[in-house]
N, C-alpha and C positions, 0 to 999 in steps of 0.2 A: 852610282849604282850601275853595274854592268847589265847587259841585256838578258843574260841567263836568269838573273835574280828577279827580273820583271815578268818572267813567263809564268802564267797560271797553268800548272801541270794538269789541272782538271779540265782544261779546254784546249788541249794539244790537238793539232791536226793529226789524225790517225795515219794519213798517207800524204807524203810530200813528193811531188814530181819536180825534177830539175832539168833544165836545158843548159848544159855546160858549155857556154859559148865564150870565145875570146882567146883560146890557146894560141892560135896563129898570130894574132895581133900582139899578144904578150911576148911571144918569142921574137917577133920583129922588133919590138921595142928594146929587147935585150941584145939585138944584133945577132940573133941566132936563127937556125933553121926552124921551120914550123914544128918538126917532130920534137924539138926540145920543149916546146910549149905543151905538147901532148904528154910528154914524160913528166913535166912539172905538174900538170893537171891531175895526175894520178895521186899525188900527195894531197890535193884538195879533196878528192873522193874519199880517201882514207880518213881524213879529219872530219868530214861531214858525216860519214857513216858512224864514226865513233861519237860524234855530237848527238846524233839521233838516238843512239843507244843510251847515252848519258842521261837524256831527259825523258826517254820513254816513247819516242816515235816508233810505231810498229812497222810501217812500210815506207821505203824510200825507192823511187824509181828514177833512174838517170838515163838521159838520152845519150848513149855512147856512140852510136853510129847509125845514121839514117840511110835509107835506100838511095837518096840523092848523093850521099857521100861517096858512092861508088864512082861518081863522075869526076872525082878529084884526080890530080896527077897520080899515076900508078905508083910512083916512089913513095908518096905520102900514104896511100892506101896500104901498101905492103908494110910500111913502118908501123902503121896503126894496128894491123893484124898481128905483127910480131910483138908489139907492146901488149896487146890484149892477151896473147898466149902467156907471155912471161909474167904478167901481172897476176893472172889467174893462178898460175902455178906457185907463185911466191906468197899469195895471200890466203890460201886455204887454211893454213894453221892459225893465222890471225883471226879469220872469220869464225873458226871453231872456238877459239879462245874467248871471243866476244859474244858467242852464242848467236851468230848471224847466219841466216839461211840465204844462199845465193840462188837467184832465179834469173831467167832470161826470157824475153819476148821478142818477136820479130820473125822475119823469114830466115830462120837460123840455118836452114839447109843450103842457103846461098853462101855461107861462110866457108873459108878453107877447112878441109877435113880435120886438120890439126886443131883448129879452134873449136870445131864441133866436139871432138873427142875430149879435149881438156875441159871444156865448159861442162859437158855432161858428167865428167868425173868429179869436178868440183861441186856441182849441184848435188850429186849423190852423196858426197862426203859431208855436206852441210845440211842435208834435208831434214834432220831431226832438230835443228836449232830453232829456238822460239823467241829470242829477244827482239829481233828485227829481220824483216825480209828485204834484202837488197836486190832489186830487179834491174838488170842491164837491158836496155832497149837497143838491140843490135840488128842491123839491116832492117830497121823498123820504119814503117810508114803507116800512119793512121788510116789513110785511104785504102792501102793494101789490106789492112786488118779488117776494115768494114766490108770490103768486097769479099774477102775470104769467108767471113761470117755469113754473108748473104748467100754465097755458093753452098755452104754446108746446110743451111736452112732450106734452100731451094731443092737440094738433093733429097732431103727428108720428105718434102711435099711431093716431089716427083715420084718417090717410092711409096706414096700413100702411108707414110709413117708419121705424118704431121698434117693436121688440118690447118688451112691458111688462117682460120679464125683464131687459132691458138697463138699466132705470132703477135707478141707485144714487146714492150721495152725490156721487160725482165728476161724473156726468152732470148731476145736478140743479144743482150748483154752476156748471157751465159755462153755464147759462142765466140766472144772476144778473147784475146790472149790474157786479159786481166780478170777473167771470170772469177777467180778465187781470191780476189782482193777488193777492198772498197775503192770507190772512185777517189782520186786525190782531192783533198780540200784546199791545198795550197800548191801553186806552181811557181817556181823561181826560175827566172832567166837572167843570166849574167851578161856583162859586156855592153849594156845599153841598148840592145836591140829590143823592139817592141812588137814581137809577133810570136806565134806558137809553132810555126814551121812543121806542120803535118804531124803533130805530136799529140796522141791521146785525144783526138777530136771528140769522140763520143763521150769519153770519160770526164772531160773537162767542161761539160755543159754548165756546171755551177761552181767550178773551181775559182778560188780567189787568185788573181794573178799579181805577181810581185816582180818588178824589174829593177835591176841595179846596174850602175855603171861599172862596177868592179869586174875585172876580167877573171875568168875562172881560176887560173893558177894562183890568184891572190885571195880567192874566196875561202874563208875559214869558218870554224864553228860559231864564232862570235857574230859573223855576218849571217849565218843561219839563224841564230837566236834573235837577231834584229828583225829578220823577215817574219819570224813567228810572232814576235811582239806586235809588229805591224798588222799581221793577220788577226790577232786577238782583239785589236781595236775596231775591227770592222763589224758591221751588222749584217749577218747572213739571213736574208729574208725569203729566198726561194719563191719569189712571186707574191709573197704576202706583204702587208704593210707593217710598219713599226708597232702600231697599237696592237696588232694581233699577236706579235711576239711577246709583248710586255703584259 
């Protein structure tokens, strides 16, 4: 029996977050430049998105470019930006065909203007799609996101538009970039690394973590389905004990 057939569609994670790791190592193993790994990784993104649509996952968020990634060699950063632009332009038709809405979070204004413009156009062209929301975390840092939310709330308090006693978890979460989507129930990281690398720190307070040795360019929908099967075998207690759940 394949992993898809083992999935209980009534207990799907509504939101899956992924750290797409291992492109560079995959390319090195092939005797290629790192950018070749990033190009090949795009194929994995397409297959995983289609896999989510196939079984009914409503939200998929992928860590495409962190704020720390700006520190990589300029040649790699430029190649990644060019790849981002070309991929966005090529995939809008496919996104619409599959009823997928494109979204983006992060310090987007730090991206090259061409990226900003093409990303905005793609999001506008797909904004009415309802099957799945694909969110690209671009120039993203969870610490940056939390600080930005704190600044916005502080400005409201300073202007006497918000009482400090009104600040709670729900209000704070409403000022995060993910305010309009549920927190991820499952986070997948490829390549064998066991850390979350400044990714959705607030949102992943109770997320189930799944780590795989598979490098991202080799990760396909059957790997996704395997991760979901593993997730569905876990008991999510949220601070309670098993007897309370049963």
